[in-house]
Biopython code that builds the backbone (N, CA, C, O; Angstrom):
import numpy as np
from Bio.PDB.StructureBuilder import StructureBuilder

atoms = [
    (1, "UNK", "N", (21.193, 114.269, 4.641)),
    (1, "UNK", "CA", (22.347, 113.474, 5.051)),
    (1, "UNK", "C", (22.012, 112.588, 6.246)),
    (1, "UNK", "O", (22.657, 111.561, 6.455)),
    (2, "UNK", "N", (21.013, 112.975, 7.026)),
    (2, "UNK", "CA", (20.674, 112.182, 8.200)),
    (2, "UNK", "C", (19.811, 112.980, 9.146)),
    (2, "UNK", "O", (19.451, 114.123, 8.865)),
    (3, "UNK", "N", (19.482, 112.368, 10.271)),
    (3, "UNK", "CA", (18.670, 113.016, 11.294)),
    (3, "UNK", "C", (19.562, 113.424, 12.450)),
    (3, "UNK", "O", (20.325, 112.613, 12.975)),
    (4, "UNK", "N", (19.460, 114.682, 12.842)),
    (4, "UNK", "CA", (20.254, 115.205, 13.958)),
    (4, "UNK", "C", (19.333, 115.370, 15.159)),
    (4, "UNK", "O", (18.377, 116.144, 15.116)),
    (5, "UNK", "N", (19.623, 114.644, 16.226)),
    (5, "UNK", "CA", (18.830, 114.734, 17.456)),
    (5, "UNK", "C", (19.649, 115.429, 18.531)),
    (5, "UNK", "O", (20.805, 115.078, 18.765)),
    (6, "UNK", "N", (19.052, 116.408, 19.180)),
    (6, "UNK", "CA", (19.679, 117.108, 20.293)),
    (6, "UNK", "C", (18.792, 116.902, 21.511)),
    (6, "UNK", "O", (17.603, 117.222, 21.474)),
    (7, "UNK", "N", (19.356, 116.374, 22.585)),
    (7, "UNK", "CA", (18.590, 116.052, 23.786)),
    (7, "UNK", "C", (19.112, 116.840, 24.975)),
    (7, "UNK", "O", (20.316, 116.861, 25.231)),
    (8, "UNK", "N", (18.216, 117.482, 25.697)),
    (8, "UNK", "CA", (18.515, 118.109, 26.975)),
    (8, "UNK", "C", (17.791, 117.308, 28.042)),
    (8, "UNK", "O", (16.562, 117.238, 28.039)),
    (9, "UNK", "N", (18.537, 116.706, 28.949)),
    (9, "UNK", "CA", (17.947, 115.865, 29.990)),
    (9, "UNK", "C", (18.104, 116.547, 31.349)),
    (9, "UNK", "O", (19.218, 116.675, 31.857)),
    (10, "UNK", "N", (16.999, 116.980, 31.928)),
    (10, "UNK", "CA", (16.982, 117.578, 33.263)),
    (10, "UNK", "C", (16.490, 116.542, 34.260)),
    (10, "UNK", "O", (15.640, 115.716, 33.928)),
    (11, "UNK", "N", (17.015, 116.578, 35.471)),
    (11, "UNK", "CA", (16.630, 115.604, 36.486)),
    (11, "UNK", "C", (17.282, 114.258, 36.240)),
    (11, "UNK", "O", (16.815, 113.234, 36.740)),
    (12, "UNK", "N", (18.364, 114.257, 35.468)),
    (12, "UNK", "CA", (19.061, 113.012, 35.122)),
    (12, "UNK", "C", (19.861, 112.507, 36.326)),
    (12, "UNK", "O", (20.384, 113.293, 37.116)),
    (13, "UNK", "N", (19.942, 111.200, 36.446)),
    (13, "UNK", "CA", (20.710, 110.602, 37.542)),
    (13, "UNK", "C", (21.769, 109.662, 36.969)),
    (13, "UNK", "O", (21.697, 109.270, 35.804)),
    (14, "UNK", "N", (22.732, 109.312, 37.781)),
    (14, "UNK", "CA", (23.827, 108.401, 37.419)),
    (14, "UNK", "C", (24.672, 108.947, 36.271)),
    (14, "UNK", "O", (25.341, 108.178, 35.580)),
    (15, "UNK", "N", (24.650, 110.242, 36.060)),
    (15, "UNK", "CA", (25.376, 110.830, 34.928)),
    (15, "UNK", "C", (26.830, 111.159, 35.276)),
    (15, "UNK", "O", (27.525, 111.834, 34.516)),
    (16, "UNK", "N", (27.275, 110.672, 36.434)),
    (16, "UNK", "CA", (28.683, 110.753, 36.801)),
    (16, "UNK", "C", (29.338, 109.371, 36.737)),
    (16, "UNK", "O", (30.510, 109.215, 37.081)),
    (17, "UNK", "N", (28.574, 108.377, 36.295)),
    (17, "UNK", "CA", (29.035, 106.995, 36.243)),
    (17, "UNK", "C", (29.612, 106.704, 34.859)),
    (17, "UNK", "O", (28.877, 106.426, 33.912)),
    (18, "UNK", "N", (30.925, 106.772, 34.759)),
    (18, "UNK", "CA", (31.612, 106.618, 33.472)),
    (18, "UNK", "C", (31.279, 105.294, 32.785)),
    (18, "UNK", "O", (31.009, 105.269, 31.585)),
    (19, "UNK", "N", (31.298, 104.203, 33.535)),
    (19, "UNK", "CA", (31.026, 102.883, 32.951)),
    (19, "UNK", "C", (29.599, 102.781, 32.431)),
    (19, "UNK", "O", (29.367, 102.228, 31.355)),
    (20, "UNK", "N", (28.650, 103.306, 33.182)),
    (20, "UNK", "CA", (27.249, 103.287, 32.757)),
    (20, "UNK", "C", (27.057, 104.092, 31.467)),
    (20, "UNK", "O", (26.346, 103.662, 30.559)),
    (21, "UNK", "N", (27.694, 105.256, 31.399)),
    (21, "UNK", "CA", (27.586, 106.097, 30.204)),
    (21, "UNK", "C", (28.210, 105.398, 28.999)),
    (21, "UNK", "O", (27.643, 105.425, 27.907)),
    (22, "UNK", "N", (29.371, 104.772, 29.187)),
    (22, "UNK", "CA", (30.011, 104.063, 28.081)),
    (22, "UNK", "C", (29.129, 102.905, 27.591)),
    (22, "UNK", "O", (28.989, 102.691, 26.387)),
    (23, "UNK", "N", (28.545, 102.173, 28.524)),
    (23, "UNK", "CA", (27.650, 101.072, 28.160)),
    (23, "UNK", "C", (26.438, 101.596, 27.399)),
    (23, "UNK", "O", (26.029, 101.011, 26.397)),
    (24, "UNK", "N", (25.867, 102.693, 27.872)),
    (24, "UNK", "CA", (24.697, 103.284, 27.205)),
    (24, "UNK", "C", (25.043, 103.754, 25.799)),
    (24, "UNK", "O", (24.246, 103.566, 24.880)),
    (25, "UNK", "N", (26.211, 104.360, 25.610)),
    (25, "UNK", "CA", (26.631, 104.785, 24.269)),
    (25, "UNK", "C", (26.761, 103.584, 23.336)),
    (25, "UNK", "O", (26.314, 103.629, 22.190)),
    (26, "UNK", "N", (27.369, 102.519, 23.829)),
    (26, "UNK", "CA", (27.532, 101.311, 22.999)),
    (26, "UNK", "C", (26.172, 100.701, 22.643)),
    (26, "UNK", "O", (25.967, 100.241, 21.519)),
    (27, "UNK", "N", (25.258, 100.702, 23.597)),
    (27, "UNK", "CA", (23.913, 100.184, 23.316)),
    (27, "UNK", "C", (23.196, 101.064, 22.296)),
    (27, "UNK", "O", (22.493, 100.550, 21.426)),
    (28, "UNK", "N", (23.364, 102.377, 22.393)),
    (28, "UNK", "CA", (22.727, 103.293, 21.436)),
    (28, "UNK", "C", (23.263, 103.055, 20.031)),
    (28, "UNK", "O", (22.505, 103.084, 19.062)),
    (29, "UNK", "N", (24.554, 102.822, 19.921)),
    (29, "UNK", "CA", (25.161, 102.532, 18.618)),
    (29, "UNK", "C", (24.570, 101.248, 18.036)),
    (29, "UNK", "O", (24.229, 101.189, 16.854)),
    (30, "UNK", "N", (24.454, 100.237, 18.869)),
    (30, "UNK", "CA", (23.910, 98.946, 18.427)),
    (30, "UNK", "C", (22.460, 99.087, 17.979)),
    (30, "UNK", "O", (22.088, 98.594, 16.914)),
    (31, "UNK", "N", (21.639, 99.757, 18.788)),
    (31, "UNK", "CA", (20.224, 99.941, 18.455)),
    (31, "UNK", "C", (20.060, 100.736, 17.160)),
    (31, "UNK", "O", (19.152, 100.474, 16.372)),
    (32, "UNK", "N", (20.940, 101.701, 16.950)),
    (32, "UNK", "CA", (20.877, 102.524, 15.738)),
    (32, "UNK", "C", (21.367, 101.768, 14.504)),
    (32, "UNK", "O", (21.175, 102.226, 13.378)),
    (33, "UNK", "N", (21.993, 100.623, 14.712)),
    (33, "UNK", "CA", (22.532, 99.866, 13.586)),
    (33, "UNK", "C", (23.734, 100.561, 12.968)),
    (33, "UNK", "O", (24.012, 100.402, 11.779)),
    (34, "UNK", "N", (24.448, 101.337, 13.787)),
    (34, "UNK", "CA", (25.593, 102.105, 13.300)),
    (34, "UNK", "C", (26.884, 101.309, 13.480)),
    (34, "UNK", "O", (26.894, 100.239, 14.089)),
    (35, "UNK", "N", (27.969, 101.855, 12.937)),
    (35, "UNK", "CA", (29.276, 101.216, 13.010)),
    (35, "UNK", "C", (30.181, 102.045, 13.910)),
    (35, "UNK", "O", (30.562, 103.160, 13.554)),
    (36, "UNK", "N", (30.529, 101.502, 15.080)),
    (36, "UNK", "CA", (31.377, 102.200, 16.034)),
    (36, "UNK", "C", (32.834, 102.149, 15.587)),
    (36, "UNK", "O", (33.374, 101.077, 15.316)),
    (37, "UNK", "N", (33.468, 103.327, 15.513)),
    (37, "UNK", "CA", (34.889, 103.400, 15.181)),
    (37, "UNK", "C", (35.741, 103.589, 16.434)),
    (37, "UNK", "O", (36.808, 102.992, 16.572)),
    (38, "UNK", "N", (35.248, 104.436, 17.349)),
    (38, "UNK", "CA", (36.029, 104.735, 18.550)),
    (38, "UNK", "C", (35.140, 105.408, 19.593)),
    (38, "UNK", "O", (34.238, 106.173, 19.253)),
    (39, "UNK", "N", (35.403, 105.117, 20.852)),
    (39, "UNK", "CA", (34.722, 105.801, 21.949)),
    (39, "UNK", "C", (35.781, 106.483, 22.807)),
    (39, "UNK", "O", (36.790, 105.871, 23.160)),
    (40, "UNK", "N", (35.552, 107.739, 23.138)),
    (40, "UNK", "CA", (36.446, 108.449, 24.052)),
    (40, "UNK", "C", (35.604, 109.179, 25.086)),
    (40, "UNK", "O", (34.727, 109.968, 24.735)),
    (41, "UNK", "N", (35.872, 108.915, 26.366)),
    (41, "UNK", "CA", (35.163, 109.562, 27.463)),
    (41, "UNK", "C", (36.176, 110.166, 28.425)),
    (41, "UNK", "O", (37.256, 109.615, 28.642)),
    (42, "UNK", "N", (35.809, 111.307, 28.998)),
    (42, "UNK", "CA", (36.649, 111.942, 30.013)),
    (42, "UNK", "C", (35.805, 112.220, 31.244)),
    (42, "UNK", "O", (34.720, 112.793, 31.145)),
    (43, "UNK", "N", (36.302, 111.814, 32.404)),
    (43, "UNK", "CA", (35.608, 112.000, 33.679)),
    (43, "UNK", "C", (36.276, 113.164, 34.409)),
    (43, "UNK", "O", (37.458, 113.091, 34.742)),
    (44, "UNK", "N", (35.532, 114.223, 34.654)),
    (44, "UNK", "CA", (36.074, 115.411, 35.301)),
    (44, "UNK", "C", (36.020, 115.276, 36.811)),
    (44, "UNK", "O", (35.120, 114.642, 37.362)),
    (45, "UNK", "N", (37.000, 115.883, 37.476)),
    (45, "UNK", "CA", (36.976, 115.973, 38.927)),
    (45, "UNK", "C", (37.096, 117.445, 39.288)),
    (45, "UNK", "O", (37.779, 118.167, 38.560)),
    (46, "UNK", "N", (36.501, 117.931, 40.327)),
    (46, "UNK", "CA", (35.873, 117.162, 41.392)),
    (46, "UNK", "C", (34.377, 116.941, 41.200)),
    (46, "UNK", "O", (33.780, 116.200, 41.980)),
    (47, "UNK", "N", (33.736, 117.556, 40.186)),
    (47, "UNK", "CA", (32.268, 117.472, 40.097)),
    (47, "UNK", "C", (31.754, 116.165, 39.522)),
    (47, "UNK", "O", (30.567, 115.870, 39.662)),
    (48, "UNK", "N", (32.608, 115.361, 38.874)),
    (48, "UNK", "CA", (32.200, 114.065, 38.365)),
    (48, "UNK", "C", (31.534, 114.100, 37.008)),
    (48, "UNK", "O", (31.033, 113.076, 36.544)),
    (49, "UNK", "N", (31.515, 115.265, 36.353)),
    (49, "UNK", "CA", (30.913, 115.341, 35.026)),
    (49, "UNK", "C", (31.664, 114.493, 34.010)),
    (49, "UNK", "O", (32.839, 114.174, 34.191)),
    (50, "UNK", "N", (30.975, 114.139, 32.957)),
    (50, "UNK", "CA", (31.554, 113.315, 31.898)),
    (50, "UNK", "C", (31.313, 113.995, 30.555)),
    (50, "UNK", "O", (30.219, 114.493, 30.289)),
    (51, "UNK", "N", (32.341, 114.012, 29.715)),
    (51, "UNK", "CA", (32.192, 114.429, 28.323)),
    (51, "UNK", "C", (32.737, 113.304, 27.472)),
    (51, "UNK", "O", (33.756, 112.696, 27.797)),
    (52, "UNK", "N", (32.047, 113.035, 26.377)),
    (52, "UNK", "CA", (32.536, 111.962, 25.538)),
    (52, "UNK", "C", (31.846, 111.900, 24.198)),
    (52, "UNK", "O", (30.853, 112.579, 23.935)),
    (53, "UNK", "N", (32.424, 111.045, 23.357)),
    (53, "UNK", "CA", (31.893, 110.882, 22.013)),
    (53, "UNK", "C", (32.091, 109.435, 21.564)),
    (53, "UNK", "O", (33.105, 108.800, 21.851)),
    (54, "UNK", "N", (31.097, 108.952, 20.860)),
    (54, "UNK", "CA", (31.218, 107.697, 20.121)),
    (54, "UNK", "C", (31.322, 108.115, 18.656)),
    (54, "UNK", "O", (30.367, 108.625, 18.070)),
    (55, "UNK", "N", (32.487, 107.892, 18.088)),
    (55, "UNK", "CA", (32.697, 108.233, 16.682)),
    (55, "UNK", "C", (32.193, 107.066, 15.847)),
    (55, "UNK", "O", (32.608, 105.923, 16.036)),
    (56, "UNK", "N", (31.298, 107.371, 14.927)),
    (56, "UNK", "CA", (30.669, 106.351, 14.095)),
    (56, "UNK", "C", (31.122, 106.497, 12.648)),
    (56, "UNK", "O", (31.493, 107.589, 12.218)),
    (57, "UNK", "N", (31.093, 105.418, 11.910)),
    (57, "UNK", "CA", (31.359, 105.509, 10.475)),
    (57, "UNK", "C", (30.329, 106.427, 9.832)),
    (57, "UNK", "O", (30.617, 107.106, 8.846)),
    (58, "UNK", "N", (29.132, 106.440, 10.397)),
    (58, "UNK", "CA", (28.035, 107.233, 9.852)),
    (58, "UNK", "C", (28.040, 108.673, 10.379)),
    (58, "UNK", "O", (27.561, 109.569, 9.685)),
    (59, "UNK", "N", (28.566, 108.922, 11.580)),
    (59, "UNK", "CA", (28.639, 110.259, 12.180)),
    (59, "UNK", "C", (29.104, 110.155, 13.624)),
    (59, "UNK", "O", (30.232, 109.726, 13.864)),
    (60, "UNK", "N", (28.248, 110.544, 14.628)),
    (60, "UNK", "CA", (28.690, 110.535, 16.021)),
    (60, "UNK", "C", (27.509, 110.565, 16.997)),
    (60, "UNK", "O", (26.375, 110.876, 16.632)),
    (61, "UNK", "N", (27.822, 110.232, 18.247)),
    (61, "UNK", "CA", (26.931, 110.463, 19.385)),
    (61, "UNK", "C", (27.814, 111.103, 20.450)),
    (61, "UNK", "O", (28.874, 110.569, 20.776)),
    (62, "UNK", "N", (27.387, 112.244, 20.998)),
    (62, "UNK", "CA", (28.185, 112.890, 22.035)),
    (62, "UNK", "C", (27.346, 113.125, 23.287)),
    (62, "UNK", "O", (26.117, 113.181, 23.239)),
    (63, "UNK", "N", (28.054, 113.260, 24.414)),
    (63, "UNK", "CA", (27.400, 113.510, 25.692)),
    (63, "UNK", "C", (28.272, 114.424, 26.541)),
    (63, "UNK", "O", (29.499, 114.325, 26.534)),
    (64, "UNK", "N", (27.615, 115.308, 27.266)),
    (64, "UNK", "CA", (28.264, 116.168, 28.261)),
    (64, "UNK", "C", (27.328, 116.190, 29.460)),
    (64, "UNK", "O", (26.130, 116.429, 29.309)),
    (65, "UNK", "N", (27.869, 115.939, 30.659)),
    (65, "UNK", "CA", (27.013, 115.877, 31.841)),
    (65, "UNK", "C", (27.469, 116.856, 32.920)),
    (65, "UNK", "O", (28.655, 117.149, 33.072)),
    (66, "UNK", "N", (26.490, 117.342, 33.652)),
    (66, "UNK", "CA", (26.693, 118.208, 34.805)),
    (66, "UNK", "C", (25.901, 117.606, 35.963)),
    (66, "UNK", "O", (24.773, 118.025, 36.224)),
    (67, "UNK", "N", (26.483, 116.624, 36.663)),
    (67, "UNK", "CA", (25.748, 115.947, 37.735)),
    (67, "UNK", "C", (25.332, 116.886, 38.861)),
    (67, "UNK", "O", (24.314, 116.652, 39.512)),
    (68, "UNK", "N", (26.093, 117.928, 39.098)),
    (68, "UNK", "CA", (25.733, 118.864, 40.160)),
    (68, "UNK", "C", (24.455, 119.628, 39.830)),
    (68, "UNK", "O", (23.839, 120.222, 40.714)),
    (69, "UNK", "N", (24.058, 119.615, 38.561)),
    (69, "UNK", "CA", (22.814, 120.252, 38.126)),
    (69, "UNK", "C", (21.767, 119.239, 37.677)),
    (69, "UNK", "O", (20.645, 119.615, 37.338)),
    (70, "UNK", "N", (22.128, 117.954, 37.672)),
    (70, "UNK", "CA", (21.200, 116.923, 37.200)),
    (70, "UNK", "C", (20.898, 117.074, 35.733)),
    (70, "UNK", "O", (19.785, 116.785, 35.294)),
    (71, "UNK", "N", (21.890, 117.531, 34.950)),
    (71, "UNK", "CA", (21.673, 117.850, 33.533)),
    (71, "UNK", "C", (22.668, 117.105, 32.643)),
    (71, "UNK", "O", (23.852, 116.992, 32.963)),
    (72, "UNK", "N", (22.160, 116.604, 31.529)),
    (72, "UNK", "CA", (23.006, 115.988, 30.515)),
    (72, "UNK", "C", (22.552, 116.476, 29.145)),
    (72, "UNK", "O", (21.355, 116.588, 28.878)),
    (73, "UNK", "N", (23.518, 116.764, 28.284)),
    (73, "UNK", "CA", (23.245, 117.186, 26.916)),
    (73, "UNK", "C", (23.819, 116.116, 25.982)),
    (73, "UNK", "O", (24.982, 115.730, 26.097)),
    (74, "UNK", "N", (22.984, 115.652, 25.062)),
    (74, "UNK", "CA", (23.424, 114.643, 24.095)),
    (74, "UNK", "C", (23.096, 115.119, 22.689)),
    (74, "UNK", "O", (22.162, 115.888, 22.463)),
    (75, "UNK", "N", (23.892, 114.636, 21.766)),
    (75, "UNK", "CA", (23.587, 114.901, 20.378)),
    (75, "UNK", "C", (23.970, 113.684, 19.561)),
    (75, "UNK", "O", (25.007, 113.059, 19.779)),
    (76, "UNK", "N", (23.116, 113.374, 18.631)),
    (76, "UNK", "CA", (23.296, 112.189, 17.779)),
    (76, "UNK", "C", (22.997, 112.568, 16.337)),
    (76, "UNK", "O", (21.938, 113.107, 16.018)),
    (77, "UNK", "N", (23.961, 112.271, 15.482)),
    (77, "UNK", "CA", (23.752, 112.517, 14.062)),
    (77, "UNK", "C", (24.110, 111.253, 13.312)),
    (77, "UNK", "O", (24.013, 111.215, 12.085)),
]
sb = StructureBuilder()
sb.init_structure("model")
sb.init_model(0)
sb.init_chain("A")
sb.init_seg("    ")
for serial, (resi, resn, name, xyz) in enumerate(atoms, 1):
    if name == "N":
        sb.init_residue(resn, " ", resi, " ")
    sb.init_atom(name, np.array(xyz, "f"), 0.0, 1.0, " ", f" {name:<3s}", serial, name[0])
structure = sb.get_structure()
């Protein structure tokens, strides 16, 4: 059905920047040649973590960040 990529990013920076993450998701969709249906991101307080998903006609790209640990988890199908 497709390729499922799971990424664990340690030592990640700027992962509390909602606008940067949204821009990166949109760029990933474009590079993948996918069809974006909807993007939803939530910025948590007080730690600044972000969780979100780009819903694609083909599947999805999701992200969850823990800036206090310098860690981000992504998955793309």
